[in-house]
N, C-alpha and C positions, 0 to 999 in steps of 0.2 A: 503494499500499499505506499502510495506517495504521501508522506506526512507533512509536505511543505505547504499544501493548499488543499482546503482553507484551514488546516489545523494550526498553522503558524499566523496567517494573515487575518484569520476571522471574516473572511469575506464569504459569508454563507450563501449569498446570492438570491435572486427572485425566484418566487414559486407561483404567485398568482397572476393569471392572464390579464387582469384589468388594470395592471399598474405598468406604466410606460416607464422605461428607465431603469436604473439599478435601485434595488432595495433588498437589504438583508433579511431574511424571515426566520422566525424561530422555528418553524416547522422543519426547515432543512437542517438547522443546527441539531435540534433534539432527535430527529429522525436518524441522524448519523451517530449520535450518542447512543441510541438503542441499538443501532447496527453493531457497534463496538460491543456492547454488553451481550448481544446475542451470538457473537462469534468469540467464544471463549479463548481463542488463540491470541487475542489482544490483551489479555490479563496476565499478570498484574500491571504491565506497562500502561495499558489503556486507562487504568484507573485515574491516573493524573490528567489525562487528556479530557475525560469525562467531566471532572470537576472544573476544567478550564472552559468547557463549553457552558456548563451551568452559570459559571461566574460571568461570562460574556452575555448570557441571557439577562441576567439581573442588572448588569451594568448598562445595557442598551435598550432593553424592551421592558423593564419593570414598570409597574403603574402604581403610584402611591396614592391614588384617590381614595382607596379604602384602608389606608394605613391606620385609621383611627380604629378600625375593626380587627387590626392584628393580621391582615392578609394582604399578600402581595400578587395581585393578578398579573398576567403577562400580555403585553401587547403583541398584536399580529406581526408587524413588520416596521422597519424603520421608515418607510413612506406612508405608513398608516398606524400611527401610534394610538391605537384603541385597543382595550383589553377584550379578549373573546373567551368564551367558556371553553371552546375546543382547545385553544392554545394554552390556557390555564391548566386544564385537566391533563393535557399532554405532558406539561412540565411536571405535575404532581406524579403522574404515573412513572415517568422516567426517573424521578428522584426515588421513589419507592423501589424501582427495580434495581437502582444503584445500591440502596440500603440493604436489599436482600442479598446481593453479590458480595458486598464489602463489609456489612456490618456497621456502617456509619449511619448513625441515627440522627444526626444533626438535621436531615431534611424531613423527618418524620412528622412534626407538628405542623410546619409550613405546608407539606403536602396534604394533610387532612383539611387544613383551612382552605387551600385552593380548590380541593374537590368540593367541599361545601359551598364556596362561593359560586362555583361554576353552576350549580343547581339553581340558583337565583335567576339565572339568565334563560330559564325555561318557563314558558307560560303554562297556565292550566291545561291547555288542549295539546300541549307537546311541542309547539313551535319554538325554535330557538332565535335569540336575536342578541345582537350586542347591546350593552347598555346605552339608551338614548340614540339609537341608530336602528336601521333596518334589518330585516332578517337576511342571514348570509348563508350560503350554500354549504360551506364547510361544516357549520354547525347544524343547518336545517336537515342535511342528509343523515344526521346522527354521528357524525365523526367523533364528538366527544364522548359518546356512549362506549365506544371500543376503549377509550382511555380509562374508563372506570373498570371495564373488565380486566385490562392489563394491571391496573392498581390492585385488584383483589387478587390476581394470581401472584403479584409480587409479595403481598402482605395479607395472606388468607385470614388473619385475626379480624380483618374489616368485614368479613362475609358473616351472614347468619349461620347457625350450626345446623345446616341441613344438606343432604346429599345433592351435589351440584358439581359438574365439571367446571374447573377453573381455567385449565390450560391444556393445550394438545399442541405437540410439534407438527401434527399432521392435519389435514382437513378432516373434520368430524362430518360424517355422512349421515349418522343417526345416533340419537340419544334417547333411549326410553327409560322413564323413571318408574318407581313403584306406584302402582295405582293407574298406570297407562297402559298396561299391557292388554287390556280388553280391547283396546283400539287395534291391536295387532295379532289378531286371531290366526293369522297366516304363518306366524313364527313356529319354529320348530322346538317350542318349549311346552311340555305338558303341565308342569306345575311352576307357576310364577309366583307363589306366595312368599318365598324367601328371597326373591331377587330385589335389590335396591336399584340397581342401575345396570343397563346393558347398552353398550355404544359399539359402533363401528367407525373406523377411520380409513383413509385411502391408502396410507403407507403401511407396510408390514413390519417395519421397525420404527419405534418412535417412543415418546414419553409423554404421560399425561399427569395431571394434578386434579386430585377430586376433594373437595370439601365434604365431610361427613360429620354426622351428630354423634357417631360411635364407631369404634374399629370393626370392620367387616370380619366375617368368619371364613369367607371363601372368595377366592379369586380365580376366575377361569380364563385362560388365553385360548380362544376358540372353545373346544371342548375338554381341555386339559386343565386340572385343578393344579394351581401352583402350591409347592410345598409351604408349610407354616413358616419356615426359616428359608428366606429367598432374598438373595442380594438385589434382585430386580425389583423388589417392593419394599417401600420405606413408608412407615407410619410416623408421624410427628404429632404428638398430643397437643391441643390447645386448652384453653381454660374450659371450654366445652367442646367436646368432640375432638377432631383433629383433622389432619391433612394426609391423604393417601398418595403417594407417588408410585406410578407403575412405569417400568421400562420394558417395552414389548420388543420381542424378536420373533419374527416369522408367524405373526398372527395380527389380523385386522379387527378382530371382535373381542371385546371384554365383557365379562359378566361378574358382577360383584354382589355377594349374598350376605345377608345378616346372620 
């Protein structure tokens, strides 16, 4: 990777087609920070560069209008210094991801406040807008919702203690939760009473993270029950319930039972 540009110049460049001329955008900077975090070959060296990106964002795109409330939203770009919920929640999700990888908790409280702030930009009917401005497509298309999903995957303690997929390295083609199996009578399952979750993904090899209210009793890859002690399965307890991480090999379907 060429680390000279924009890692040293901080010229992150334009993104939005309605801006003529040069404008440095938060979306380019933070998306690149996420790229480094999701490609572990950049660690631990990449850790320093990620913090530099965060520092650049706050130096150039922070919005102090809500400082009284203890929260710093993020402006969209240097040519349009207006805070947006998609950009602010993007910042929060990336910071929580950084915390999960490094243990640096300094961004935890600011991230929670940014996520909370972003919800105030959503109207009762679900439409999104910038404060004192019109609706914008990056927010109107639900861009900011994806950042909440990423934030919960980075810090599962933010999620309610119920069985739910938080993250998959593959495309999830189907996820059926307990109580929904009556809708799928065509499945090759005779007794579904003990099944908490059954999901299917595109890739045969990958990793998933599932939030659960209690530790499961059985995990099947395809039709094969995994041994109780298996290095491909990790259970991390939380205050209520915990997080199950499954690393798959040669299987697209996973079934979790109580």
